[in-house]
C-alpha positions as CSV (number, residue, x, y, z in Angstrom):
1,M,187.0,-87.7,-169.5
2,P,187.1,-91.2,-171.2
3,T,185.6,-90.8,-174.8
4,H,185.6,-93.5,-177.3
5,R,187.6,-92.5,-180.7
6,S,189.1,-95.0,-183.0
7,P,192.4,-93.8,-184.8
8,A,192.0,-91.9,-188.0
9,A,194.9,-94.3,-189.3
10,S,196.4,-97.6,-189.0
11,A,200.4,-98.1,-188.8
12,G,202.9,-100.2,-189.4
13,A,205.9,-101.8,-187.5
14,A,208.8,-99.6,-186.1
15,P,212.5,-100.7,-185.3
16,G,212.4,-102.5,-181.8
17,P,214.2,-101.3,-178.4
18,G,217.7,-100.3,-178.4
19,R,219.9,-99.1,-175.5
20,R,222.0,-96.2,-176.0
21,D,224.2,-93.6,-174.0
22,A,221.9,-91.6,-171.7
23,A,223.6,-88.3,-172.6
24,S,222.2,-88.4,-175.9
25,H,218.6,-87.9,-174.7
26,G,219.1,-83.9,-174.1
27,S,219.2,-82.0,-171.0
28,H,216.1,-82.6,-169.1
29,G,217.5,-84.7,-166.4
30,A,219.5,-87.1,-168.8
31,A,221.9,-88.4,-166.3
32,T,219.2,-89.9,-164.2
33,L,217.1,-91.6,-166.9
34,S,219.4,-94.5,-168.2
35,R,217.3,-97.0,-165.9
36,R,214.2,-96.2,-167.8
37,Y,215.4,-97.3,-171.1
38,L,214.2,-100.7,-172.6
39,G,216.9,-103.2,-174.6
40,G,219.8,-105.2,-173.4
41,L,217.9,-107.2,-170.5
42,A,216.6,-110.4,-172.1
43,A,220.1,-111.7,-172.9
44,T,220.9,-111.6,-169.1
45,G,217.7,-113.5,-168.3
46,A,216.9,-110.6,-166.0
47,V,213.3,-109.0,-165.8
48,L,213.0,-105.5,-165.3
49,G,209.6,-104.2,-163.8
50,T,210.2,-101.0,-161.3
51,G,213.8,-100.7,-161.3
52,V,214.5,-103.8,-159.5
53,L,215.9,-107.1,-161.0
54,L,213.9,-110.3,-160.0
55,A,215.9,-113.1,-159.1
56,A,215.7,-116.6,-160.1
57,P,213.6,-118.6,-157.9
58,S,215.2,-120.0,-154.7
59,P,215.5,-123.8,-154.0
60,E,212.7,-123.6,-151.6
61,A,210.5,-121.9,-154.1
62,E,211.4,-124.7,-156.9
63,A,210.8,-127.3,-154.1
64,R,207.3,-125.6,-153.5
65,A,206.6,-125.6,-157.3
66,A,207.4,-129.5,-157.6
67,A,204.3,-130.1,-155.5
68,Q,201.4,-130.1,-158.1
69,P,197.5,-131.0,-158.8
70,A,197.0,-134.7,-159.6
71,N,195.3,-135.1,-163.0
72,P,195.3,-131.2,-163.6
73,G,194.1,-131.5,-167.3
74,F,191.4,-133.8,-166.9
75,A,192.9,-136.2,-169.2
76,E,191.9,-138.9,-166.6
77,G,188.2,-137.7,-166.3
78,L,187.5,-136.8,-162.6
79,S,190.3,-139.4,-161.2
80,R,191.9,-137.9,-158.1
81,W,189.3,-135.4,-157.8
82,S,186.3,-135.4,-155.5
83,V,182.6,-134.0,-156.6
84,S,180.2,-132.9,-153.8
85,G,176.9,-131.3,-154.3
86,Q,174.8,-131.9,-157.4
87,S,177.4,-134.6,-158.7
88,S,175.5,-135.2,-162.3
89,A,176.4,-131.5,-162.9
90,A,180.3,-132.2,-163.0
91,E,181.6,-133.9,-166.3
92,V,184.9,-133.8,-168.5
93,R,184.2,-132.7,-171.9
94,A,185.8,-131.7,-175.1
95,A,185.2,-127.7,-175.4
96,G,186.8,-124.5,-176.5
97,G,189.2,-126.2,-178.6
98,R,190.7,-128.2,-176.0
99,P,190.2,-132.3,-175.8
100,H,189.4,-132.4,-171.8
101,V,187.8,-129.6,-169.6
102,L,186.1,-129.7,-166.7
103,H,182.7,-128.5,-167.0
104,L,180.4,-127.8,-164.1
105,E,176.8,-126.8,-164.8
106,P,174.1,-127.2,-161.9
107,T,170.6,-127.0,-162.1
108,P,169.1,-123.6,-160.6
109,G,169.2,-123.7,-157.0
110,Q,171.8,-126.4,-156.8
111,E,175.8,-126.3,-156.3
112,V,178.4,-128.4,-157.6
113,A,182.0,-128.5,-156.1
114,V,185.0,-130.5,-157.5
115,S,188.1,-130.6,-154.9
116,Q,191.4,-132.0,-154.5
117,R,193.9,-131.6,-151.7
118,V,197.7,-131.2,-152.3
119,V,200.4,-131.5,-149.7
120,V,203.0,-128.9,-150.1
121,G,205.5,-129.6,-147.3
122,Q,207.2,-126.9,-145.6
123,G,205.5,-123.8,-147.2
124,G,205.9,-120.5,-149.0
125,D,204.0,-118.4,-151.2
126,I,201.9,-120.5,-153.7
127,T,199.5,-119.5,-156.4
128,L,196.9,-121.7,-158.2
129,R,196.7,-120.7,-161.8
130,A,194.0,-122.3,-164.6
131,L,192.5,-121.6,-167.6
132,V,189.0,-120.8,-167.4
133,R,185.6,-119.8,-169.2
134,A,182.4,-119.4,-167.8
135,G,178.9,-118.0,-168.3
136,G,175.6,-117.0,-166.9
137,D,176.5,-114.9,-163.9
138,G,179.9,-113.0,-162.6
139,R,179.7,-114.3,-159.2
140,A,178.5,-117.9,-159.6
141,A,181.4,-119.7,-160.2
142,S,184.8,-119.5,-158.2
143,L,188.2,-121.0,-158.1
144,E,189.2,-121.4,-153.9
145,L,192.5,-122.3,-152.5
146,R,192.0,-123.0,-148.7
147,N,195.2,-123.3,-146.4
148,Q,195.6,-123.4,-142.5
149,G,191.9,-122.3,-142.0
150,R,191.7,-119.4,-144.5
151,T,190.3,-119.8,-148.0
152,S,191.3,-117.4,-150.5
153,H,188.8,-117.3,-153.8
154,V,188.2,-115.5,-156.9
155,H,185.2,-115.4,-159.2
156,V,185.6,-117.3,-162.7
157,P,185.1,-114.2,-165.1
158,V,182.0,-114.6,-167.7
159,T,183.5,-115.3,-171.2
160,G,180.3,-116.8,-172.8
161,A,180.2,-120.1,-174.6
162,E,182.1,-118.6,-177.5
163,G,184.5,-117.0,-175.5
164,T,188.4,-117.1,-175.1
165,W,190.0,-118.9,-172.4
166,L,191.1,-116.6,-169.6
167,E,194.2,-117.3,-167.3
168,L,192.7,-116.9,-163.5
169,A,195.1,-117.3,-160.3
170,V,194.6,-117.5,-156.7
171,S,197.1,-117.2,-154.2
172,A,197.9,-118.7,-150.5
173,P,200.4,-116.6,-148.9
174,A,203.1,-118.6,-146.4
175,A,201.3,-121.6,-147.2
176,R,202.1,-125.2,-145.6
177,G,200.9,-128.3,-145.1
178,A,198.0,-129.1,-147.2
179,L,196.3,-127.0,-149.7
180,D,192.9,-127.9,-150.6
181,I,191.9,-126.8,-154.2
182,T,187.8,-126.2,-155.2
183,L,186.1,-125.5,-158.0
184,R,182.6,-124.2,-157.2
185,V,179.5,-123.3,-159.3
186,S,176.2,-122.0,-157.5
187,G,173.1,-122.9,-159.8
188,V,171.6,-119.5,-160.5
189,E,169.8,-119.5,-163.9
190,G,172.5,-120.1,-166.9
191,A,175.6,-120.6,-164.6
192,W,178.2,-122.6,-165.7
193,A,182.0,-122.7,-165.7
194,Q,185.0,-124.7,-167.4
195,V,188.4,-125.2,-166.1
196,D,191.7,-126.9,-167.6
197,E,195.1,-126.5,-167.0
198,L,195.6,-126.2,-163.3
199,R,198.8,-125.7,-161.8
200,F,200.9,-124.4,-158.9
201,T,203.5,-121.6,-159.1
202,P,205.7,-120.5,-156.4
203,D,204.7,-116.8,-156.3
204,L,201.9,-114.4,-155.5
205,A,199.2,-113.0,-157.8
206,T,198.9,-109.6,-156.1
207,R,196.6,-106.4,-156.7
208,T,199.5,-104.2,-155.7
209,V,197.5,-101.2,-157.2
210,R,194.1,-101.0,-156.3
211,G,193.5,-97.2,-157.3
212,V,190.8,-94.5,-157.6
213,D,190.9,-91.4,-159.7
214,L,189.8,-88.7,-157.5
215,S,190.3,-85.6,-159.7
216,G,186.7,-84.5,-159.6
217,V,186.4,-84.4,-155.9
218,P,187.0,-80.8,-155.1
219,K,185.0,-79.6,-157.9
220,N,182.0,-81.5,-156.6
221,E,182.1,-80.7,-153.1
222,E,182.5,-76.9,-153.8
223,H,179.2,-77.3,-155.6
224,G,177.5,-79.1,-152.9
225,A,177.9,-82.9,-153.1
226,V,177.4,-84.7,-150.0
227,Y,178.8,-88.3,-149.4
228,T,177.3,-90.5,-146.8
229,T,177.8,-94.0,-145.1
230,P,175.8,-96.9,-147.3
231,D,172.8,-95.9,-144.8
232,G,173.0,-92.6,-145.5
233,A,173.3,-91.9,-141.6
234,E,176.9,-90.2,-141.5
235,P,178.7,-87.9,-143.8
236,V,181.7,-89.4,-145.0
237,D,185.2,-87.7,-146.6
238,P,185.0,-89.8,-149.9
239,V,188.9,-89.3,-150.0
240,E,189.2,-91.0,-146.5
241,L,186.7,-93.5,-147.3
242,M,188.6,-95.1,-150.6
243,G,191.7,-95.1,-148.2
244,R,190.0,-97.1,-145.5
245,S,188.2,-99.5,-148.0
246,G,191.7,-100.5,-149.3
247,A,192.6,-98.4,-152.1
248,S,196.3,-98.1,-152.5
249,L,196.8,-95.6,-155.0
250,G,194.9,-91.8,-155.9
251,R,195.4,-90.7,-159.4
252,L,195.1,-86.9,-160.2
253,R,195.0,-85.2,-163.4
254,V,196.7,-82.1,-164.1
255,W,195.7,-79.1,-166.5
256,V,197.5,-76.1,-167.7
257,D,195.0,-73.5,-167.3
258,P,191.5,-74.6,-167.2
259,A,188.8,-72.3,-167.4
260,D,186.9,-73.5,-164.2
261,G,190.2,-73.1,-161.9
262,Y,190.1,-76.9,-161.1
263,C,192.7,-79.5,-161.7
264,T,195.3,-76.8,-161.7
265,P,198.8,-77.6,-160.4
266,E,198.1,-75.7,-157.3
267,R,194.7,-77.5,-156.7
268,T,196.7,-80.5,-157.2
269,V,198.8,-80.1,-154.1
270,G,195.7,-80.1,-151.8
271,M,194.1,-83.1,-153.1
272,A,197.6,-84.9,-153.2
273,R,197.9,-84.1,-149.5
274,R,194.7,-85.6,-148.8
275,I,195.4,-88.9,-150.7
276,R,198.6,-88.9,-148.6
277,D,197.0,-88.6,-145.8
278,A,194.3,-91.4,-146.4
279,G,197.2,-93.8,-146.7
280,M,197.7,-93.8,-150.6
281,D,200.5,-93.4,-153.1
282,V,200.1,-90.5,-155.6
283,L,199.8,-90.8,-159.3
284,V,200.0,-87.4,-161.3
285,D,198.2,-87.7,-164.8
286,F,199.6,-84.7,-166.7
287,H,197.1,-84.0,-169.7
288,Y,199.4,-81.0,-171.3
289,S,196.2,-79.0,-172.2
290,D,193.8,-76.9,-170.8
291,T,190.8,-79.3,-170.9
292,W,190.2,-83.1,-171.3
293,T,192.6,-85.3,-173.5
294,D,192.0,-88.0,-175.4
295,P,192.2,-90.2,-178.6
296,G,190.1,-87.4,-179.9
297,A,191.5,-84.5,-178.7
298,Q,194.9,-83.7,-177.6
299,H,195.0,-79.6,-178.0
300,V,197.7,-77.3,-177.1
301,P,197.1,-75.0,-174.0
302,A,196.0,-71.7,-174.8
303,A,199.3,-69.9,-173.8
304,W,201.3,-72.3,-175.8
305,V,199.4,-72.1,-179.0
306,Q,202.3,-69.9,-180.8
307,H,204.9,-72.1,-179.7
308,D,207.1,-74.1,-181.9
309,P,208.2,-77.7,-181.5
310,Q,211.3,-76.4,-179.3
311,Q,209.5,-74.1,-177.3
312,L,206.7,-76.8,-176.5
313,E,209.5,-79.2,-175.5
314,D,210.5,-76.7,-173.1
315,A,207.3,-75.8,-171.8
316,V,206.3,-79.2,-171.1
317,A,209.7,-79.8,-169.0
318,E,208.7,-76.6,-167.3
319,H,205.0,-77.4,-166.6
320,T,206.0,-80.8,-165.3
321,R,208.9,-79.6,-163.3
322,S,206.9,-76.6,-161.4
323,T,204.0,-79.0,-160.7
324,L,205.9,-81.7,-159.0
325,T,208.0,-79.2,-157.1
326,L,205.1,-77.7,-155.5
327,L,204.1,-81.3,-154.7
328,R,207.4,-81.7,-152.9
329,D,207.9,-78.8,-151.3
330,A,204.3,-79.2,-149.9
331,G,205.8,-83.0,-148.1
332,V,204.1,-85.1,-150.8
333,D,205.8,-87.8,-152.1
334,V,204.8,-88.7,-156.0
335,A,205.1,-92.5,-156.8
336,M,204.3,-92.4,-160.2
337,V,203.7,-90.1,-163.0
338,Q,201.8,-90.1,-166.5
339,V,203.4,-88.2,-169.2
340,G,200.2,-87.9,-171.2
341,N,196.8,-89.1,-171.2
342,E,195.7,-91.5,-173.7
343,I,198.0,-90.2,-176.2
344,N,197.7,-92.7,-179.0
345,P,197.2,-90.1,-181.2
346,G,200.3,-88.2,-179.8
347,M,199.9,-84.8,-178.0
348,L,200.2,-81.3,-178.4
349,W,198.6,-81.2,-181.8
350,P,199.6,-80.9,-184.3
351,H,203.3,-80.8,-183.7
352,G,203.1,-84.2,-181.6
353,Q,200.7,-86.1,-183.7
354,T,201.3,-89.7,-184.7
355,W,199.1,-89.5,-187.6
356,D,197.8,-86.4,-189.6
357,V,194.9,-85.5,-187.4
358,D,194.0,-82.5,-189.6
359,P,194.8,-82.2,-193.3
360,E,194.1,-78.4,-193.2
361,D,196.6,-77.3,-190.4
362,G,199.6,-77.1,-192.3
363,V,201.4,-79.9,-190.2
364,E,201.7,-83.1,-192.5
365,G,201.9,-86.6,-191.3
366,A,203.2,-88.3,-188.1
367,Q,205.4,-86.1,-186.0
368,W,207.1,-88.8,-183.7
369,E,210.6,-87.0,-183.5
370,N,208.7,-84.2,-182.0
371,L,206.5,-86.4,-179.9
372,A,209.5,-88.2,-178.6
373,R,211.2,-84.8,-177.7
374,F,207.9,-83.8,-175.5
375,L,208.0,-87.1,-173.7
376,R,211.5,-87.1,-173.0
377,A,211.1,-83.5,-171.7
378,G,208.4,-84.7,-169.4
379,A,210.2,-87.6,-168.1
380,G,213.2,-85.5,-167.6
381,A,211.4,-83.4,-165.4
382,V,210.1,-86.1,-163.3
383,A,213.5,-87.6,-162.9
384,E,214.6,-84.4,-161.6
385,V,212.1,-83.6,-159.1
386,F,211.3,-87.5,-158.0
387,P,213.9,-89.8,-159.2
388,A,212.1,-92.6,-157.5
389,A,208.8,-92.2,-159.3
390,E,207.8,-94.4,-162.2
391,V,207.2,-92.7,-165.8
392,M,204.1,-94.1,-167.3
393,L,202.9,-93.7,-170.9
394,H,198.9,-94.3,-171.2
395,L,197.5,-95.5,-174.2
396,T,193.9,-96.9,-175.1
397,N,191.7,-98.2,-177.9
398,L,193.0,-102.0,-177.4
399,Q,189.6,-102.7,-179.2
400,D,191.5,-101.9,-182.5
401,G,194.0,-104.7,-182.0
402,I,197.2,-105.3,-180.1
403,E,199.4,-104.3,-183.0
404,G,198.0,-100.6,-182.7
405,L,199.7,-100.7,-179.1
406,T,202.9,-102.5,-180.1
407,W,203.5,-100.0,-183.2
408,W,203.0,-96.9,-181.0
409,L,205.4,-98.2,-178.4
410,D,207.8,-99.5,-180.6
411,E,208.1,-96.1,-182.1
412,A,208.5,-94.5,-179.1
413,V,211.0,-96.9,-177.4
414,S,212.9,-96.6,-180.7
415,R,213.5,-93.1,-180.0
416,E,214.4,-93.8,-176.4
417,V,211.3,-92.5,-174.7
418,P,211.5,-93.4,-171.1
419,L,209.2,-95.8,-170.1
420,D,208.8,-97.5,-166.5
421,V,204.8,-98.5,-166.5
422,I,202.7,-99.0,-169.4
423,G,199.1,-97.6,-168.8
424,L,195.8,-98.8,-170.4
425,S,192.5,-97.7,-170.4
426,Y,189.6,-100.4,-170.1
427,Y,185.8,-99.7,-170.6
428,P,184.2,-102.9,-171.5
429,Y,181.4,-100.9,-173.8
430,W,184.1,-99.7,-176.0
431,H,187.4,-101.7,-175.7
432,G,186.7,-105.4,-176.2
433,T,186.5,-108.6,-173.9
434,L,188.2,-109.5,-170.5
435,A,190.3,-111.6,-173.0
436,D,191.1,-108.7,-175.4
437,L,192.6,-107.0,-172.1
438,Q,194.2,-109.9,-170.9
439,E,195.9,-110.6,-174.0
440,A,196.9,-106.8,-173.9
441,V,198.4,-107.0,-170.5
442,T,200.4,-110.3,-171.5
443,T,201.8,-108.9,-174.8
444,L,202.8,-105.4,-173.6
445,G,204.2,-106.7,-170.3
446,T,206.4,-109.6,-171.9
447,R,207.3,-107.3,-175.3
448,Y,208.9,-104.4,-173.4
449,E,209.7,-106.2,-169.9
450,R,207.2,-103.5,-167.9
451,D,204.5,-103.9,-165.5
452,V,201.1,-103.2,-166.8
453,I,198.4,-101.0,-165.0
454,V,194.7,-100.7,-166.1
455,V,194.8,-96.9,-165.1
456,E,191.2,-96.5,-166.3
457,T,188.2,-98.3,-165.8
458,A,184.3,-98.1,-164.7
459,Y,181.0,-99.8,-164.5
460,P,177.4,-98.7,-164.1
461,F,175.6,-99.7,-161.0
462,T,172.1,-98.5,-162.9
463,L,171.2,-97.5,-166.2
464,E,169.0,-94.7,-164.9
465,D,170.0,-90.8,-164.9
466,D,169.9,-88.9,-162.2
467,P,166.9,-86.8,-162.1
468,R,167.9,-84.2,-159.7
469,A,170.7,-83.1,-162.4
470,P,169.4,-84.7,-165.7
471,F,171.8,-85.2,-168.4
472,P,172.6,-87.7,-170.9
473,N,174.8,-90.6,-169.5
474,I,177.6,-92.2,-171.4
475,V,176.3,-95.7,-170.3
476,D,172.6,-95.9,-170.8
477,A,169.6,-98.5,-171.7
478,E,171.2,-98.6,-175.5
479,T,174.8,-99.7,-174.2
480,D,175.9,-103.2,-174.9
481,L,177.0,-104.3,-171.6
482,P,179.0,-107.9,-171.1
483,E,177.3,-110.9,-170.3
484,G,177.0,-111.7,-166.6
485,Y,177.4,-108.3,-165.3
486,P,174.0,-106.4,-164.9
487,P,173.9,-102.8,-164.3
488,T,173.4,-103.3,-160.6
489,P,175.4,-102.6,-157.5
490,D,176.4,-106.2,-157.4
491,G,177.2,-106.2,-161.3
492,Q,179.3,-103.2,-160.8
493,A,181.2,-104.6,-158.0
494,A,181.7,-108.2,-159.9
495,F,182.7,-106.6,-163.3
496,F,185.4,-104.2,-161.3
497,R,186.9,-107.4,-159.6
498,A,186.9,-109.5,-162.8
499,V,189.2,-106.6,-164.5
500,Q,191.6,-106.6,-161.3
501,D,191.5,-110.3,-161.5
502,V,192.1,-110.6,-165.1
503,T,195.0,-108.0,-165.0
504,V,197.1,-109.5,-162.1
505,A,196.5,-113.3,-163.6
506,A,197.8,-112.3,-167.0
507,E,200.7,-114.8,-168.3
508,G,204.1,-113.6,-167.4
509,R,202.7,-111.8,-164.2
510,R,203.3,-108.0,-165.3
511,G,200.1,-107.0,-164.4
512,R,199.8,-105.1,-161.5
513,G,196.6,-103.7,-160.8
514,V,193.6,-101.5,-161.7
515,V,192.3,-97.8,-161.2
516,Y,188.9,-97.1,-161.3
517,W,188.1,-93.5,-162.9
518,E,186.1,-90.8,-161.0
519,P,184.2,-92.8,-158.5
520,A,183.2,-90.0,-156.4
521,W,181.8,-87.8,-159.6
522,T,178.2,-87.7,-158.6
523,A,175.6,-85.4,-160.4
524,V,175.5,-81.9,-158.7
525,E,174.8,-78.8,-160.4
526,G,177.6,-76.5,-161.7
527,A,180.2,-79.7,-161.7
528,G,179.5,-80.9,-165.0
529,W,181.9,-82.3,-167.5
530,D,182.9,-79.0,-169.4
531,P,185.3,-76.9,-167.7
532,E,183.9,-73.8,-169.9
533,D,180.5,-74.4,-169.4
534,P,179.0,-74.3,-165.8
535,S,175.8,-75.4,-167.1
536,S,177.1,-78.6,-168.4
537,G,175.9,-81.8,-166.9
538,N,177.5,-85.0,-165.6
539,A,177.1,-87.9,-167.7
540,W,179.1,-90.4,-165.3
541,E,177.2,-90.5,-162.1
542,N,175.6,-93.9,-162.8
543,Q,179.2,-95.1,-162.7
544,A,180.3,-93.7,-159.4
545,M,180.9,-95.8,-156.0
546,F,177.9,-93.6,-154.4
547,D,174.3,-93.8,-155.5
548,F,172.2,-90.8,-156.7
549,S,171.6,-89.8,-153.0
550,G,175.5,-89.7,-152.3
551,A,175.3,-93.0,-150.1
552,A,178.5,-95.2,-150.5
553,L,178.0,-98.5,-152.5
554,P,179.4,-101.1,-150.3
555,E,179.5,-103.9,-152.7
556,V,181.9,-102.0,-155.1
557,L,183.9,-100.4,-152.3
558,A,184.6,-103.7,-151.1
559,E,186.6,-104.8,-154.3
560,L,189.2,-102.3,-153.1
561,G,190.2,-104.6,-150.5
562,A,193.6,-106.4,-150.5
563,T,192.3,-109.9,-150.5
564,H,189.6,-112.2,-150.7
565,E,189.6,-114.6,-147.9
566,R,186.8,-116.2,-145.6
């Protein structure tokens, strides 16, 4: 369950990545793990993302990149650009530390658009990238690219007047002939946008991962949850609905021996089948606990409490191996595996802690060597059962600064912990701005040459509590929400899309996509947050993709779709 906890201590830098022989990593799948190690790639000019080396651009791609917008930084004012709508609402000014910026700010009820046509010749994949800022409303401003009768667009995320510039990208697949660029703002109250440094790149900015965490569905359904179409007329299967809406990945948490009997390895098999049958890939999220793990709780399962570090290492390997074997034997392929959940403070406290979480427990200081053993054991078991599955390490608390994340990953990588994908949690009411998120995706993707997935996010469609099963919500009227994204169905949808767009547009092109956390966790008596307390309530239902009656919210579900074309 998402819980905001800040680290108890800060940490310094650690040695950088280094490549060593795979045989030195112990017995847990060592022979198949060498592909996951960092280091040694930068000198070759190669980039390793998912086990595939990315080739240099082809001559055709280089030719496409040669066709660029004219006056892309507005140093010549609006020369080479056409203005339509409220022409007085478009001007070039100094703003945000930049000398020449296109500023669009129509009066309420008006619209302004600035356009340019660029001929790109024979065609190919093309992405328009720009630096942007905006204010007022998360749906008011858009960056558009039209080719062959199709218009792709992205909304400019709201940053506020003092906000950091964001990278934004919109793509035209298989483009040819003329490309029409349009920068548009509709005049709702307080809406404005600023744009600078437009350029084409010969690639696609693709939200490959459009994920949903559906771990709580079985418990909800067995306690009477009903899910329906938006009009309430027909029942729907929430898993199938997510797949039909465009979700490409389903995430499932696994606990060792939870008190309520849900999220067990055996239960995970049934849900994984449903996710597979709905057309989604499967991501397995191991908590290595009997209950929730996060920066404030990484407790050892009851059955492992008396284990020493060696026994814990063996238990991690066996639990991972046996769970994945159940899935494999059931005919379910697993695309990705998290070895631990929000493990900034380590896991299996105190033996795997990254700082001294409890001075009274008899284990002093950080236990990085133990933690690395546990992580290598889990990753080794993944490689044994699903050699092609990607191993993810999942961190959070990016609001504490990027240094806290690079410190952690440097420590792990220096101990040759396998890593294919970096996972992040991002909830805006805890983890900072969209610019903070994009900086993290850019920095981590570049530094470790790995793709980054925002593996948890969510946003409220209301600040009300479901009166049928009242329980104080995590996000309520006292929560500080970001500008431009009201707690409404439209605001929820706009923010979810903004997180996706900011992630995949990050410099370095390492952002792969976003997973929405527990979109089907509606409030039902008996299906609360605490596996040890059947009377516990749900603090999350106002961030689900279903309203309090169980009717699907079409606005946010639409943002699981693969494209935005019109």
